FIMARNU-171556 format. One line per 8 residues: number of its first residue (from 1); their letters; for each residue x, y, z of C-alpha. Coordinates in steps of 0.02 Angstrom, whole numbers, padded with zeros to 5 digits. Layout:
NUM = A = X:Y:Z | ...
% end
This chain:
1 = MYHSKLPE = 00112:-00679:-00191 | -00025:-00612:-00309 | -00096:-00720:-00452 | -00248:-00714:-00550 | -00324:-00814:-00693 | -00317:-00740:-00869 | -00414:-00783:-01029 | -00380:-00937:-01119
9 = GGAARPAV = -00273:-00930:-01273 | -00144:-00802:-01344 | -00121:-00689:-01486 | -00098:-00747:-01661 | 00076:-00732:-01730 | 00128:-00721:-01909 | 00222:-00858:-02001 | 00406:-00812:-01999
17 = CRTDGVEC = 00580:-00887:-02020 | 00669:-00973:-01875 | 00846:-00955:-01824 | 00926:-01047:-01671 | 00758:-01095:-01604 | 00692:-00910:-01611 | 00570:-00852:-01734 | 00629:-00696:-01829
25 = DSILDLAP = 00502:-00573:-01884 | 00524:-00389:-01931 | 00357:-00324:-01849 | 00367:-00252:-01673 | 00210:-00157:-01624 | 00267:-00039:-01491 | 00093:00044:-01460 | 00035:-00092:-01334
33 = ICRFTHRC = 00207:-00081:-01244 | 00188:00112:-01230 | 00010:00092:-01169 | 00062:-00038:-01041 | 00202:00070:-00977 | 00087:00218:-00953 | -00043:00114:-00860 | 00084:00017:-00766
41 = RGSASLDE = 00157:00170:-00685 | -00013:00228:-00635 | -00067:00060:-00565 | -00119:00069:-00377 | -00116:-00112:-00328 | -00027:-00274:-00365 | -00190:-00352:-00418 | -00216:-00215:-00549
49 = LTNLAGEL = -00034:-00230:-00608 | -00049:-00418:-00626 | -00203:-00399:-00739 | -00110:-00261:-00844 | 00038:-00373:-00865 | -00063:-00524:-00909 | -00148:-00423:-01050 | 00017:-00379:-01131
57 = AIHAGFRW = 00092:-00554:-01102 | -00049:-00625:-01200 | -00030:-00498:-01334 | 00154:-00546:-01348 | 00112:-00731:-01369 | 00131:-00785:-01189 | 00001:-00869:-01077 | 00083:-00866:-00903
65 = FAVGDCTD = 00210:-00756:-00809 | 00295:-00738:-00645 | 00403:-00601:-00577 | 00519:-00625:-00425 | 00616:-00500:-00322 | 00784:-00572:-00270 | 00843:-00412:-00179 | 00834:-00496:-00008
73 = AGRGRQVP = 00866:-00673:-00069 | 01026:-00763:-00034 | 01094:-00944:-00036 | 00968:-01066:00026 | 00827:-00936:00037 | 00672:-00935:-00069 | 00642:-00810:-00206 | 00482:-00724:-00166
81 = LLLANLPD = 00356:-00698:-00306 | 00286:-00520:-00326 | 00174:-00548:-00479 | 00114:-00708:-00561 | -00033:-00773:-00652 | 00021:-00960:-00629 | -00112:-01095:-00622 | -00163:-01118:-00443
89 = ELARKYIE = -00094:-01294:-00430 | 00076:-01228:-00490 | 00070:-01079:-00369 | 00037:-01200:-00222 | 00179:-01310:-00285 | 00302:-01164:-00281 | 00251:-01130:-00099 | 00271:-01314:-00052
97 = LGIFWDDA = 00435:-01346:-00137 | 00510:-01170:-00140 | 00611:-01108:-00290 | 00777:-01052:-00210 | 00911:-00926:-00264 | 01036:-01071:-00277 | 00930:-01163:-00404 | 01039:-01208:-00551
105 = FIQAVQRS = 00923:-01116:-00671 | 00911:-00959:-00566 | 01097:-00950:-00550 | 01113:-00966:-00741 | 00995:-00815:-00751 | 01094:-00716:-00624 | 01245:-00738:-00726 | 01156:-00682:-00886
113 = SLPLIWDH = 01128:-00511:-00962 | 01005:-00580:-01094 | 00846:-00675:-01088 | 00867:-00865:-01076 | 00757:-00975:-01185 | 00714:-01134:-01088 | 00758:-01246:-01233 | 00928:-01177:-01236
121 = IRITLAEQ = 00962:-01178:-01049 | 00905:-01365:-01033 | 01046:-01412:-01157 | 01173:-01309:-01059 | 01122:-01384:-00889 | 01123:-01559:-00960 | 01298:-01540:-01032 | 01349:-01474:-00852
129 = GSKSRLLE = 01269:-01615:-00762 | 01155:-01499:-00671 | 00968:-01506:-00635 | 00841:-01370:-00602 | 00700:-01398:-00473 | 00609:-01252:-00561 | 00613:-01319:-00733 | 00565:-01491:-00673
137 = ALEQHGLV = 00411:-01426:-00577 | 00364:-01328:-00729 | 00375:-01480:-00850 | 00273:-01579:-00725 | 00130:-01457:-00759 | 00151:-01461:-00944 | 00244:-01290:-00951 | 00388:-01327:-01067
145 = HGVTLPIH = 00414:-01173:-01177 | 00462:-01007:-01105 | 00590:-00876:-01073 | 00665:-00806:-00909 | 00760:-00641:-00906 | 00864:-00560:-00776 | 00819:-00388:-00714 | 00967:-00294:-00654
153 = LPGEHVGV = 00932:-00156:-00535 | 01076:-00034:-00496 | 01164:-00081:-00332 | 01053:-00231:-00294 | 01035:-00416:-00334 | 00948:-00468:-00494 | 00760:-00492:-00509 | 00690:-00625:-00628
161 = ATFISDVA = 00543:-00627:-00741 | 00473:-00782:-00829 | 00352:-00790:-00973 | 00276:-00955:-01027 | 00201:-00996:-01197 | 00097:-01147:-01258 | 00203:-01162:-01419 | 00384:-01153:-01471
169 = PINLSSLV = 00484:-01072:-01539 | 00480:-00899:-01457 | 00481:-00759:-01585 | 00600:-00616:-01581 | 00473:-00479:-01555 | 00411:-00572:-01409 | 00583:-00577:-01330 | 00603:-00390:-01362
177 = TVELLGPE = 00430:-00362:-01281 | 00468:-00453:-01122 | 00636:-00368:-01105 | 00543:-00206:-01098 | 00395:-00270:-00998 | 00493:-00367:-00855 | 00584:-00218:-00782 | 00431:-00108:-00783
185 = MLVRARHI = 00334:-00245:-00691 | 00465:-00274:-00558 | 00502:-00087:-00521 | 00318:-00044:-00512 | 00278:-00198:-00409 | 00418:-00151:-00279 | 00354:00032:-00277 | 00174:-00024:-00229
193 = RQGSSLQA = 00231:-00156:-00102 | 00351:-00031:-00017 | 00217:00103:-00017 | 00098:-00017:00069 | 00235:-00058:00198 | 00268:00128:00231 | 00080:00163:00250 | 00069:00022:00380
201 = LERKPMLT = 00217:00091:00471 | 00152:00266:00475 | -00014:00210:00562 | -00004:00276:00744 | -00101:00170:00867 | -00203:00266:00996 | -00118:00251:01166 | -00187:00299:01346
209 = PRQRDCLV = -00086:00429:01438 | -00028:00297:01559 | 00031:00181:01415 | 00130:00325:01336 | 00211:00360:01510 | 00272:00184:01521 | 00328:00180:01335 | 00437:00337:01368
217 = LIAQGKSD = 00517:00269:01520 | 00553:00095:01431 | 00624:00196:01290 | 00744:00285:01413 | 00817:00115:01459 | 00714:00093:01619 | 00665:-00079:01680 | 00491:-00120:01725
225 = WEAGKILG = 00537:-00109:01910 | 00618:00062:01885 | 00476:00128:01787 | 00352:00067:01919 | 00449:00157:02053 | 00437:00322:01951 | 00254:00304:01910 | 00199:00230:02080
233 = LSAQTIHG = 00150:00062:02000 | 00200:-00117:02012 | 00320:-00192:01888 | 00182:-00309:01837 | 00067:-00161:01792 | 00214:-00081:01691 | 00245:-00246:01598 | 00055:-00259:01562
241 = HIEAVRSR = 00051:-00088:01487 | 00199:-00110:01381 | 00136:-00277:01316 | -00032:-00195:01270 | 00066:-00058:01175 | 00180:-00183:01083 | 00028:-00278:01031 | -00055:-00123:00962
249 = YGVRRRTQ = 00102:-00084:00859 | 00111:-00263:00800 | 00291:-00293:00848 | 00380:-00439:00943 | 00517:-00345:01030 | 00531:-00191:01139 | 00676:-00120:01037 | 00557:-00131:00883
257 = LVLRALYT = 00428:-00053:00984 | 00537:00103:01028 | 00588:00121:00843 | 00407:00116:00784 | 00354:00238:00917 | 00492:00363:00862 | 00456:00338:00677 | 00263:00378:00701
265 = GEISFEEI = 00301:00524:00814 | 00221:00448:00965 | 00375:00485:01065 | 00522:00601:01023 | 00709:00592:01040 | 00710:00736:01161 | 00605:00632:01285 | 00718:00484:01283
273 = L = 00890:00556:01269
% end
């Protein structure tokens, strides 16, 4: 999880009318959103993206934000944060408690196609007799005004983006801004994270000729004893070579080692089939 502190305060907002707990204004400045989109798509790290998102969030009248990727989350599993500028104490609380996919609030977001204003969802959850660990944890830190929106990605689970304000109600232009901002943040963050993972996978450790010989034989399905007979070594020596190679690739199992070695081109299918 990446989080960084942002400047105090937020952008000034004009006096406007209020409807159903939402400030209604007629001014939506698209220029900052366009600039953010351009810079967002060119960002090279999660830290850089976090800082960019924080700037636009403050411009829209929000102080804190958090973006979670629920693609790999399931019932009873924690929703990982990709980006956040939450206070350090709250970030630690998140790790200690865990905000899970089956939290009542997260479930409500999953079923929605529109942003959910916290004041509204509290009323709904109370009527249903439900409680949210997420909202309770936020309230304990004085964070009571905010909006959370679902981010629907084609063919995948929903992501979530939360924006927190020091004041209520949330104005309409702020809601529109976060609806445009949230998906951009999530998609770019995933691209950066996946790119880093691929770069790590593509790093090919340097192996000695003997280590490579052992790896090829193990990939062919030979046991340590069988590989030792072929190479004129003891089974213990073969085991030691394979353990050294496994450690260099940073994997736990031999099946993972064979797949990584094939992926990086250290060994080929022709050698093992």
